[in-house]
C-alpha positions, 0 to 999 in steps of 0.5 A: 314779907321780911323774915323778922316781921310778926305774922298777924293772925285771926282765928276763926273757929266755932269751938272755943276750945279749938280757938284757945288752943291755937291762940296758946300755940301761936302766942307761945311760938316766935314771929306770929302774934293773934290779933283776935278770933271769930266764931263764924264766917259772919264775924270773921268778916267784921274782925278781918275788917276791923283788925286787917290780919296777915293770915286768917285760920278759917274753919268751914262749917260753922253755925251762923256763918260757914267759911266758904261763904266768908272766903267769897266775901273776902275775895270780893272785897279784895282783902289783904289777908290770906285765908288758910282753911284749917278743918277736920273735913277733906271731902271734894264738897269741902275742898273744892268750894273752899279752893274755888272760894279763894283759899290760900291753902287747906290743911287738916286739924290733924297737921302737926304743929310745926307743919302749921307753922310752915303753912301760915308763914307760906300763906303769909307769903301768898303761896299755895299750902295743901296737905297731900290728903287734900291735894289728892281729892282736889285732883279730878275737879281742878284738872282742865278739862279735855287736857291729856296731860300725859307727857312726863316731866323731865328732871328739872321740872320735877325738881321745880315742882318738888319745891313748889310743893313745898311752898317755895316762891319762884325767887327762892326755886331759882336760887335754889336752882341757880337757875333765873326767875324767868326759867323757873316760869318757863318750866312752870308753864310746861309742867302746867301743860304736861299735868293738864292744869292751869296753877299752882295748886292743881299742879301740886295736887296732880303731881300727889294724885299720879304718884309724881310726888311721894 
């Protein structure tokens, strides 16, 4: 997305006060527009089809239709919207199914406002966003089975990983480190192998768990 494009949002939460608070926060901030709201996952699917938002802020446990089922259905339909989970739940039984279902990111509701804004922008660009607390819970489940992943990362691989954890795209990493995008992809391939993972979200989760990232 271009830097001056408005990011359109659909807010999904069963609590009206939470929806009102989020709408007010985003309406008051530059660069965002709230297209609508939904009170559960079933309603979210209908609203997403009608409104075609860039990002869906999705709660998980909602009467009348949970977030994980809605995320699965959005993925099945090939929906354009990126789903950023925003919930109070950070247990293994909540985080892993949401990520596996296709959520782009996962934040807790106690996240600072600026962190939420940054996460929405990253999600709109298709970048993975995980709060440290959530990332650490994901690690054991998302790490590829049978892969030792014990080899230490090089200094450059650590730099790449730190930027990935901030939601930085490959193109931006290349620009930041003065290397080519192809080289970035090579570093990612190597650090995935060393960490015993297969994607960016799992790499960040494992790095937090092992203390590679602060």
